[in-house]
VOBA-1610 file (N, C-alpha, C; in pm, whole numbers, padded with zeros to 5 digits, always signed):
BEGIN
Val+01274-01707-00404Val+01229-01670-00542Val+01277-01532-00571Leu+01336-01517-00687Leu+01392-01391-00733Leu+01285-01314-00804Phe+01274-01187-00776Phe+01185-01096-00849Phe+01252-00961-00860Asn+01205-00879-00952Asn+01266-00751-00981Asn+01169-00637-00944Ile+01233-00530-00896Ile+01149-00407-00866Ile+01221-00292-00930Val+01146-00203-00994Val+01204-00086-01049Val+01159+00037-00961Ala+01251+00112-00916Ala+01228+00224-00833Ala+01319+00337-00876Pro+01268+00463-00864Pro+01348+00580-00906Pro+01477+00590-00820Leu+01582+00622-00887Leu+01710+00642-00815Leu+01705+00780-00748Pro+01710+00777-00615Pro+01695+00906-00544Pro+01816+00998-00550Glu+01790+01127-00555Glu+01897+01224-00555Glu+01897+01304-00420Asn+01795+01286-00341Asn+01794+01362-00210Asn+01707+01271-00108Ser+01703+01317+00013Ser+01635+01232+00113Ser+01490+01219+00090Ser+01425+01322+00036Ser+01282+01312+00006Ser+01257+01202-00102Gln+01344+01202-00204Gln+01331+01104-00312Gln+01366+00965-00259Ala+01461+00957-00164Ala+01491+00830-00110Ala+01372+00769-00036Glu+01300+00851+00037Glu+01183+00804+00105Glu+01080+00748+00002Gln+01062+00829-00102Gln+00961+00787-00205Gln+01004+00658-00277Ser+01138+00641-00297Ser+01188+00517-00359Ser+01160+00399-00263Phe+01190+00425-00139Phe+01159+00321-00039Phe+01014+00276-00042Phe+00925+00375-00052Phe+00779+00346-00054Phe+00749+00259-00177Val+00809+00289-00291Val+00783+00215-00414Val+00831+00067-00396Val+00943+00048-00336Val+01002-00081-00308Val+00914-00160-00214Leu+00872-00091-00102Leu+00779-00151-00005Leu+00651-00197-00077His+00592-00107-00155His+00467-00140-00221His+00484-00262-00315Glu+00581-00261-00400Glu+00603-00373-00488Glu+00633-00502-00421Thr+00709-00492-00313Thr+00740-00612-00231Thr+00615-00665-00163Thr+00531-00578-00124Thr+00409-00623-00054Thr+00318-00704-00144His+00328-00672-00277His+00244-00762-00373His+00280-00906-00362Arg+00398-00937-00320Arg+00437-01073-00313Arg+00345-01151-00216Ser+00289-01088-00118Ser+00201-01146-00023Ser+00055-01113-00054Thr+00027-00991-00078Thr-00115-00950-00093Thr-00176-01007-00218Asp-00103-01029-00324Asp-00161-01081-00446Asp-00222-01222-00415Asn-00146-01301-00333Asn-00190-01429-00288Asn-00319-01421-00205Leu-00321-01318-00118Leu-00439-01302-00038Leu-00562-01273-00119Val-00545-01185-00223Val-00654-01152-00315Val-00701-01278-00385Asp-00611-01359-00436Asp-00641-01482-00504Asp-00723-01577-00415Ala-00674-01590-00292Ala-00740-01682-00198Ala-00879-01627-00163Gln-00893-01499-00145Gln-01021-01436-00107Gln-01124-01449-00220Thr-01078-01431-00346Thr-01174-01435-00456Thr-01197-01571-00516Gly-01106-01669-00482Gly-01117-01802-00533Gly-01052-01821-00667Ser-01015-01711-00725Ser-00945-01716-00859Ser-00874-01584-00883Lys-00802-01574-00992Lys-00737-01456-01022Lys-00841-01353-01084Pro-00845-01232-01028Pro-00935-01136-01090Pro-00903-01105-01235Asp-01006-01066-01311Asp-00984-01033-01453Asp-00881-00919-01462Val-00813-00913-01572Val-00717-00803-01592Val-00769-00666-01566Arg-00896-00637-01605Arg-00953-00511-01585Arg-00982-00486-01437Asp-00972-00589-01354Asp-00993-00576-01213Asp-00854-00577-01136Ala-00750-00557-01209Ala-00615-00559-01149Ala-00604-00457-01041Val-00685-00359-01036Val-00681-00255-00932Val-00709-00320-00793Val-00773-00436-00790Val-00792-00498-00660Val-00654-00540-00599Tyr-00561-00586-00682Tyr-00427-00619-00638Tyr-00355-00500-00589Glu-00366-00384-00665Glu-00291-00265-00626Glu-00351-00211-00498Asn-00482-00203-00485Asn-00545-00149-00361Asn-00513-00233-00241Ala-00505-00365-00262Ala-00473-00456-00149Ala-00332-00424-00097Ala-00237-00411-00194Ala-00101-00377-00148Ala-00091-00237-00081Phe-00159-00141-00134Phe-00168-00009-00072Phe-00222-00019+00070Tyr-00329-00087+00081Tyr-00394-00098+00220Tyr-00306-00171+00317Ala-00236-00280+00271Ala-00149-00353+00359Ala-00029-00263+00399Asp+00029-00193+00309Asp+00139-00103+00341Asp+00089+00002+00448His-00023+00061+00418His-00077+00161+00509His-00100+00108+00653Ile-00158-00008+00659Ile-00187-00067+00791Ile-00050-00103+00860Tyr+00042-00163+00786Tyr+00173-00196+00845Tyr+00246-00077+00897Leu+00253+00028+00808Leu+00323+00150+00854Leu+00252+00221+00971Lys+00121+00225+00964Lys+00045+00293+01068Lys+00068+00223+01203Asn+00072+00090+01204Asn+00089+00015+01330Asn+00234-00001+01372Ser+00329-00015+01278Ser+00464-00051+01316Ser+00561+00071+01301Phe+00537+00156+01204Phe+00628+00269+01178Phe+00549+00398+01150Pro+00467+00439+01246Pro+00375+00550+01220Pro+00446+00678+01174Gln+00572+00693+01201Gln+00633+00818+01155Gln+00648+00818+00991Tyr+00627+00705+00936Tyr+00632+00704+00785Tyr+00495+00693+00719Asp+00389+00663+00791Asp+00258+00642+00735Asp+00208+00766+00662Val+00211+00880+00722Val+00165+01005+00655Val+00238+01032+00535Ala+00369+01020+00530Ala+00448+01042+00408Ala+00414+00940+00303Tyr+00389+00818+00339Tyr+00345+00712+00247Tyr+00218+00753+00178Met+00120+00792+00259Met-00011+00830+00199Met+00005+00948+00110Lys+00077+01050+00149Lys+00102+01173+00071Lys+00168+01134-00061Cys+00267+01045-00051Cys+00343+01008-00173Cys+00247+00947-00276Phe+00165+00853-00236Phe+00079+00786-00336Phe-00047+00859-00369Leu-00072+00966-00296Leu-00183+01052-00334Leu-00134+01174-00411Ser-00001+01180-00425Ser+00068+01297-00489Ser+00027+01429-00422Leu+00028+01425-00288Leu-00007+01540-00204Leu+00111+01571-00113Asp+00230+01572-00164Asp+00350+01590-00077Asp+00342+01718+00005Asn+00282+01826-00049Asn+00284+01954+00022Asn+00153+01984+00093Thr+00069+01882+00111Thr-00063+01912+00176Thr-00048+01932+00320Thr-00145+02004+00378Thr-00146+02021+00523Thr-00277+01961+00580Leu-00336+01868+00511Leu-00456+01804+00556Leu-00432+01739+00689Pro-00526+01740+00778Pro-00512+01668+00905Pro-00503+01519+00871Val-00436+01441+00963Val-00407+01302+00932Val-00535+01223+00907Ala-00638+01244+00984Ala-00765+01172+00966Ala-00828+01200+00826Gln-00818+01316+00783Gln-00870+01356+00653Gln-00777+01290+00542Leu-00648+01295+00560Leu-00563+01234+00466Leu-00582+01082+00456Glu-00604+01018+00572Glu-00631+00874+00572Glu-00763+00846+00499Ser-00860+00926+00525Ser-00990+00911+00464Ser-00976+00921+00309Glu-00901+01015+00267Glu-00874+01038+00120Glu-00799+00920+00062Phe-00702+00870+00134Phe-00623+00755+00087Phe-00710+00633+00071Leu-00796+00604+00179Leu-00881+00490+00167Leu-00988+00503+00059Lys-01031+00622+00035Lys-01128+00643-00076Lys-01064+00627-00209Asn-00935+00663-00223Asn-00871+00650-00353Asn-00826+00504-00382Tyr-00804+00428-00273Tyr-00759+00289-00285Tyr-00858+00197-00207Pro-00983+00186-00255Pro-01081+00110-00183Pro-01055-00041-00186Val-01082-00103-00070Val-01068-00249-00055Val-01199-00297+00008Ala-01250-00411-00041Ala-01370-00470+00012Ala-01349-00505+00163Asp-01451-00490+00239Asp-01436-00514+00383Asp-01386-00657+00413Ser-01432-00756+00341Ser-01388-00892+00370Ser-01235-00902+00344Leu-01184-00838+00236Leu-01043-00845+00208Leu-00965-00763+00306Lys-01024-00649+00360Lys-00956-00568+00459Lys-00929-00658+00581Arg-01025-00733+00624Arg-01007-00816+00743Arg-00897-00921+00723Val-00889-00977+00606Val-00785-01076+00575Val-00646-01004+00575Ile-00636-00888+00516Ile-00514-00812+00513Ile-00473-00772+00654Glu-00571-00719+00730Glu-00539-00676+00866Glu-00486-00794+00952Gln-00544-00907+00934Gln-00495-01029+01011Gln-00355-01067+00965Phe-00334-01064+00835Phe-00197-01089+00781Phe-00099-00994+00840Val-00124-00861+00830Val-00031-00765+00885Val-00011-00784+01035His-00117-00809+01111His-00109-00833+01253His-00015-00948+01282Asn-00014-01048+01203Asn+00069-01169+01224Asn+00211-01153+01183Leu+00250-01041+01123Leu+00389-01025+01077Leu+00480-01018+01201
//
């Protein structure tokens, strides 16, 4: 199935990393949107579209944290717009999870999905 992703054209290595994160996030929706639909039994209302976004953010975070930890901190900083922060990793992760909350039941489904990749 063909789908399109729009990402900023990078001009340096920092921007290349951010563009990669945008592509990763948008690609993740291909799987997590279906997980959200299956978990809720129907498509959430348009005003609840944040559920889809947060599910993709959470899946990316878990995937990077477990498989490519060297990119996880940069991913969280990128989507929190905290590129220059010196927060400890645990505090950064807490802030990320607070900004992109996911219901515990959906977290478990996402974690199992990521684990099975």
